[in-house]
C-alpha positions as CSV (number, residue, x, y, z in Angstrom):
1,M,54.3,33.0,10.7
2,D,58.0,32.3,10.1
3,Q,59.6,28.9,9.5
4,E,61.0,28.7,13.1
5,T,57.5,29.1,14.5
6,N,56.1,26.4,12.2
7,E,58.8,24.0,13.3
8,I,57.9,24.7,17.0
9,L,54.2,24.0,16.3
10,I,55.0,20.8,14.5
11,K,57.3,19.6,17.2
12,G,54.6,20.4,19.8
13,L,52.0,18.5,17.9
14,I,54.3,15.5,17.5
15,F,55.1,15.7,21.2
16,Q,51.3,15.7,22.1
17,L,50.7,12.7,19.8
18,K,53.5,10.7,21.5
19,E,52.2,11.7,24.9
20,W,48.7,10.5,24.0
21,Y,50.1,7.3,22.5
22,R,52.0,6.5,25.7
23,Y,48.8,7.3,27.7
24,F,46.6,4.9,25.6
25,Q,49.4,2.3,25.7
26,S,49.3,2.4,29.5
27,K,45.5,2.0,29.4
28,W,45.6,-0.9,26.8
29,L,44.0,-3.3,29.3
30,T,41.0,-1.0,29.9
31,I,40.4,-0.6,26.2
32,L,40.8,-4.3,25.6
33,V,38.3,-5.2,28.3
34,A,35.8,-2.6,27.0
35,G,36.2,-4.1,23.5
36,I,35.7,-7.6,24.7
37,L,32.6,-6.6,26.7
38,G,31.2,-4.7,23.6
39,G,31.8,-7.7,21.4
40,A,30.1,-9.9,23.9
41,I,27.1,-7.6,24.0
42,G,27.0,-7.6,20.1
43,L,27.2,-11.4,20.0
44,Y,24.4,-11.7,22.5
45,Y,22.2,-9.3,20.5
46,A,22.8,-11.3,17.4
47,W,22.1,-14.6,19.2
48,D,18.9,-13.3,20.8
49,K,17.6,-11.7,17.6
50,K,14.9,-13.7,15.9
51,Y,14.7,-14.5,12.2
52,V,13.0,-12.0,10.0
53,Y,10.8,-13.4,7.3
54,T,10.2,-11.5,4.1
55,A,7.0,-12.1,2.0
56,S,7.2,-10.5,-1.5
57,I,4.8,-10.0,-4.4
58,T,5.8,-8.9,-7.8
59,Y,3.1,-7.2,-9.8
60,A,2.6,-5.7,-13.3
61,L,0.2,-2.9,-14.0
62,D,-1.1,-2.1,-17.4
63,D,-3.5,0.9,-17.4
64,E,-3.0,2.0,-21.0
65,R,-6.2,3.5,-22.4
66,G,-5.4,4.6,-25.9
67,G,-5.1,2.9,-29.3
68,G,-6.8,-0.2,-30.7
69,L,-10.4,-0.8,-31.4
70,G,-11.4,0.6,-28.0
71,G,-9.5,3.8,-28.7
72,G,-11.2,4.2,-32.1
73,A,-14.7,3.6,-30.6
74,L,-14.0,6.1,-27.8
75,G,-12.7,8.6,-30.2
76,L,-15.9,8.3,-32.3
77,A,-18.0,8.6,-29.3
78,S,-16.2,11.8,-28.2
79,S,-16.6,13.3,-31.7
80,L,-20.3,12.7,-31.5
81,G,-20.5,14.5,-28.1
82,F,-20.8,11.5,-25.8
83,D,-19.0,11.4,-22.5
84,L,-18.3,7.8,-21.7
85,G,-16.1,8.3,-18.7
86,T,-12.7,8.4,-20.3
87,G,-11.8,11.8,-19.3
88,G,-10.6,10.9,-15.8
89,G,-7.4,12.2,-14.6
90,N,-4.3,10.3,-13.6
91,A,-4.6,10.8,-9.9
92,F,-4.5,7.0,-9.5
93,G,-2.1,6.3,-12.4
94,S,0.5,3.6,-12.2
95,A,3.1,6.1,-10.9
96,N,1.1,6.8,-7.8
97,L,0.2,3.2,-7.0
98,M,3.2,2.7,-4.7
99,E,2.3,5.7,-2.7
100,L,-1.3,4.4,-2.6
101,M,-0.1,1.2,-0.9
102,H,1.5,3.3,1.9
103,T,-1.6,5.3,2.8
104,R,-2.9,4.9,6.3
105,S,-6.5,4.2,5.3
106,L,-5.6,1.2,3.1
107,V,-3.1,-0.3,5.5
108,E,-5.6,0.0,8.3
109,K,-8.3,-1.6,6.1
110,T,-5.8,-4.4,5.6
111,L,-5.3,-4.7,9.3
112,L,-9.0,-4.9,9.9
113,S,-9.5,-7.6,7.3
114,A,-10.6,-11.1,8.5
115,I,-8.2,-14.0,8.3
116,D,-8.3,-17.7,9.4
117,V,-5.6,-18.7,11.8
118,N,-5.7,-22.4,12.8
119,G,-9.4,-22.5,12.3
120,K,-10.0,-19.3,14.3
121,K,-11.5,-16.2,12.6
122,L,-9.9,-12.9,13.6
123,T,-8.6,-9.7,12.1
124,I,-5.0,-9.1,11.1
125,A,-4.7,-6.4,13.8
126,E,-5.8,-8.8,16.5
127,F,-3.3,-11.4,15.2
128,Y,-0.6,-8.7,15.3
129,V,-1.4,-7.9,18.9
130,E,-1.2,-11.6,19.9
131,L,2.1,-12.2,18.0
132,N,3.9,-9.3,19.5
133,G,2.6,-9.9,23.0
134,L,1.3,-6.3,23.3
135,R,-1.3,-7.3,25.9
136,K,1.5,-8.3,28.3
137,S,2.9,-4.8,28.0
138,W,-0.5,-3.4,28.7
139,T,-0.9,-5.1,32.1
140,K,-0.5,-1.7,33.8
141,K,-3.0,-0.1,31.6
142,P,-6.5,-1.6,32.4
143,E,-8.2,0.3,29.6
144,L,-6.1,-1.5,27.1
145,L,-6.5,-5.1,28.4
146,Q,-10.0,-5.3,27.0
147,L,-9.0,-3.7,23.7
148,H,-10.0,-5.7,20.6
149,F,-10.4,-5.3,16.9
150,P,-13.4,-7.5,16.0
151,I,-14.3,-8.7,12.6
152,D,-16.7,-6.5,10.5
153,S,-16.4,-3.7,13.0
154,D,-17.3,-0.2,11.9
155,R,-14.1,1.9,11.6
156,S,-16.0,5.1,12.2
157,N,-17.2,3.9,15.6
158,F,-13.8,3.1,17.0
159,T,-12.8,4.6,20.3
160,R,-10.0,7.0,20.8
161,I,-7.8,4.2,22.3
162,Q,-8.5,1.9,19.3
163,D,-7.6,4.7,16.9
164,S,-4.4,5.3,18.8
165,V,-3.3,1.7,18.9
166,L,-4.2,1.2,15.2
167,E,-2.2,4.3,14.3
168,S,0.8,3.0,16.2
169,I,0.6,-0.3,14.4
170,Y,0.3,1.5,11.0
171,A,3.3,3.7,11.8
172,N,5.4,0.7,12.7
173,F,4.5,-1.1,9.5
174,D,5.1,1.9,7.3
175,D,8.5,2.6,8.9
176,N,9.9,-0.9,9.4
177,Q,7.9,-3.7,7.9
178,L,6.4,-2.5,4.6
179,S,8.4,-1.8,1.5
180,I,7.2,-1.0,-2.1
181,T,9.8,-0.6,-4.8
182,Q,10.0,-0.3,-8.5
183,K,13.3,-1.3,-10.2
184,D,12.8,0.9,-13.2
185,K,10.4,3.7,-13.8
186,K,10.1,2.8,-17.5
187,V,8.8,-0.7,-16.5
188,A,5.5,-1.1,-14.8
189,F,6.8,-3.9,-12.5
190,G,6.8,-3.4,-8.8
191,T,7.6,-5.4,-5.7
192,I,5.8,-5.4,-2.4
193,E,7.7,-6.7,0.6
194,V,6.4,-7.3,4.1
195,K,8.9,-8.3,6.9
196,S,7.8,-10.0,10.1
197,G,9.1,-12.3,12.8
198,N,6.2,-14.7,11.9
199,E,6.3,-16.4,8.6
200,F,2.6,-16.9,8.3
201,F,1.8,-13.3,9.3
202,A,4.2,-11.9,6.7
203,K,2.5,-13.9,3.9
204,L,-1.0,-13.1,5.0
205,F,-0.5,-9.4,5.4
206,C,1.3,-9.1,2.0
207,E,-1.5,-11.0,0.1
208,T,-4.3,-9.1,1.9
209,L,-2.7,-5.7,1.3
210,V,-2.5,-6.5,-2.5
211,K,-6.2,-7.5,-2.6
212,V,-7.3,-4.4,-0.7
213,V,-5.3,-2.0,-2.8
214,T,-6.3,-3.7,-6.1
215,D,-10.0,-3.5,-5.3
216,F,-9.8,0.1,-4.3
217,Y,-7.6,1.1,-7.2
218,V,-9.7,-0.6,-9.8
219,E,-13.0,0.6,-8.4
220,T,-11.7,4.1,-8.2
221,R,-10.4,4.1,-11.8
222,R,-13.6,2.7,-13.3
223,H,-16.1,4.5,-11.1
224,K,-17.3,7.1,-13.7
225,A,-17.3,4.7,-16.6
226,L,-19.3,2.2,-14.5
227,N,-21.9,4.9,-13.6
228,N,-22.4,5.8,-17.3
229,A,-22.7,2.1,-18.3
230,T,-25.2,1.5,-15.5
231,I,-27.4,4.5,-16.5
232,L,-27.3,3.5,-20.2
233,Q,-28.2,-0.1,-19.3
234,K,-31.3,1.1,-17.4
235,Q,-32.3,3.3,-20.3
236,V,-31.9,0.4,-22.7
237,D,-34.1,-1.9,-20.5
238,S,-36.7,0.8,-20.1
239,V,-37.0,1.6,-23.9
240,R,-36.9,-2.1,-24.7
241,A,-39.9,-2.7,-22.4
242,V,-41.8,0.2,-24.0
243,L,-40.9,-1.1,-27.5
244,N,-42.2,-4.6,-26.6
245,A,-45.4,-3.1,-25.3
246,A,-45.8,-1.1,-28.6
247,I,-45.2,-4.2,-30.7
248,T,-47.8,-6.1,-28.7
249,G,-50.2,-3.1,-29.1
250,V,-49.8,-3.2,-32.9
251,A,-50.6,-6.9,-32.9
252,V,-53.7,-6.4,-30.8
253,A,-54.8,-3.5,-33.0
254,N,-54.4,-5.6,-36.1
255,D,-56.4,-8.4,-34.6
256,N,-59.2,-6.0,-33.8
257,T,-59.4,-4.7,-37.4
258,F,-59.1,-8.1,-39.1
259,N,-61.5,-8.3,-42.0
260,L,-62.8,-4.9,-41.2
261,N,-64.6,-3.0,-44.0
262,S,-61.9,-1.1,-45.9
263,A,-64.2,2.0,-46.0
264,L,-64.0,2.3,-42.2
265,T,-60.4,3.6,-42.1
266,V,-60.9,5.4,-38.8
267,N,-60.8,2.1,-36.9
268,R,-57.2,1.6,-38.3
269,T,-55.8,4.7,-36.6
270,S,-54.9,2.8,-33.4
271,A,-52.7,0.3,-35.3
272,A,-51.1,3.2,-37.2
273,K,-50.3,5.1,-34.0
274,R,-48.9,1.9,-32.4
275,Q,-46.7,1.4,-35.5
276,V,-45.3,4.9,-35.1
277,D,-44.4,4.1,-31.5
278,V,-42.6,1.0,-32.6
279,Q,-40.6,2.8,-35.2
280,A,-39.7,5.6,-32.8
281,N,-38.7,3.3,-30.0
282,T,-36.7,1.1,-32.4
283,A,-34.6,4.1,-33.5
284,I,-34.1,5.2,-29.9
285,L,-33.2,1.7,-28.8
286,T,-30.7,1.3,-31.6
287,Q,-28.9,4.5,-30.6
288,L,-28.9,3.5,-26.9
289,V,-27.5,0.1,-27.6
290,A,-24.7,1.6,-29.6
291,N,-23.9,4.0,-26.8
292,L,-24.1,1.2,-24.2
293,E,-21.6,-0.9,-26.2
294,M,-19.2,2.0,-26.4
295,A,-19.7,2.6,-22.6
296,K,-18.8,-1.0,-22.0
297,V,-15.6,-0.5,-24.1
298,A,-14.8,2.6,-22.0
299,L,-15.4,0.5,-18.8
300,L,-12.9,-2.1,-20.0
301,K,-10.4,0.6,-20.9
302,E,-10.8,2.2,-17.5
303,T,-10.2,-1.1,-15.7
304,P,-6.4,-1.4,-15.4
305,L,-4.9,-4.9,-15.6
306,F,-3.3,-5.6,-12.2
307,Q,-1.4,-8.9,-12.8
308,I,0.4,-10.7,-10.0
309,I,3.6,-12.2,-11.3
310,D,5.1,-13.8,-8.2
311,R,3.3,-14.7,-5.0
312,P,5.0,-15.5,-1.6
313,I,5.3,-19.2,-1.1
314,F,6.5,-21.2,1.9
315,P,9.2,-21.3,3.1
316,L,9.7,-17.6,3.0
317,K,13.1,-16.0,2.7
318,K,14.5,-15.5,6.2
319,E,17.3,-13.3,7.5
320,K,19.2,-13.1,10.7
321,I,22.0,-10.6,11.6
322,S,25.5,-12.0,11.4
323,K,27.0,-13.0,14.7
324,L,30.5,-12.2,13.5
325,K,29.4,-8.8,12.3
326,C,27.7,-7.9,15.6
327,L,30.8,-9.1,17.5
328,I,33.2,-6.9,15.5
329,I,30.9,-3.8,15.5
330,G,30.2,-4.2,19.2
331,G,33.9,-4.5,20.0
332,I,34.9,-1.5,17.9
333,L,32.1,0.7,19.2
334,A,32.9,-0.2,22.8
335,G,36.6,0.4,22.2
336,M,35.9,3.8,20.8
337,L,33.7,4.7,23.7
338,A,36.4,3.6,26.1
339,V,39.0,5.8,24.3
340,L,36.6,8.7,24.4
341,F,36.0,8.2,28.1
342,L,39.7,8.1,28.8
343,V,40.3,11.3,26.9
344,L,37.6,13.1,28.7
345,K,38.8,11.7,32.1
346,R,42.3,12.8,31.5
347,E,41.3,16.3,30.4
348,W,39.0,16.5,33.4
349,D,41.8,15.5,35.8
350,R,44.2,18.0,34.1
351,I,41.7,20.9,34.5
352,F,41.1,20.2,38.2
353,A,44.8,19.7,38.7
354,N,45.5,23.1,37.3
355,D,42.8,24.7,39.4
356,T,44.4,23.1,42.5
357,L,47.8,24.5,41.6
358,V,46.4,28.0,41.1
359,K,44.8,27.9,44.5
């Protein structure tokens, strides 16, 4: 393409821009009215929008299981061939805790937890339905009008409709109202935030979720060690009962042979047998007690410290969208839509005008 052709193209482009500028200049009133209407809509949206309350909890998690006296005892137990429940994986390690809080089962368990609202006992899910006026939107669906989430209800017995509504509530929470963040991966500090248009609901849900997740997390982490400690405790109690019976038997046998003729040694065999039982059970009990103490240490090491640093307190932090921001954004968007409409209309008229001329 030579220089002359380039100049023609540039001049044509400049001419087109000037033509469009004059066209938009002639339509300035339309664009202005559209911008004003858009700004008014944005202002109304900001005015009508309710406050959003944010309840937040800052927590610290310490699940370190190595080192110290406990680590030495567990190492000794392992070297002796004892499995005290310390070999669990890190499926529920601190790095996965944030994802655990987002799981459907735990959020639903939180929604089905009982709370006290102005002296009335109900589930959080029931409170959510009342706050958001869902039953008003269900007036045309008779099967939903009698839908409730009673306290202590069996989740496995829920109807298909209950499952569907609970799933929709969970999805809304996970997408819009629930946020779990960690500022630094090197620091085991996390923040849980719950947003709601109701200050009381935000605080209740946030605190209940933390309790549900903490109970589940701790119980899961310590399950194996707890089983081992429970079994060992039963064995210790059983052997101790046998040992006590054997000690009593030795005393009875000694009483029966008191001042017995020393030549009649056969009568002393019962006491001797009882004494052997005492010594054997004492040795067994000593070993079991040692194992039990190490199992208790393992249980402590498998019980992570979930410490709440900051709890939500009233009044909660509240946010509301800026009226000026909505006014400006609404006006700009409406103005751009008006410009786009005018461009399309002009091109449409031009195409049909050309078709008319051809005919």
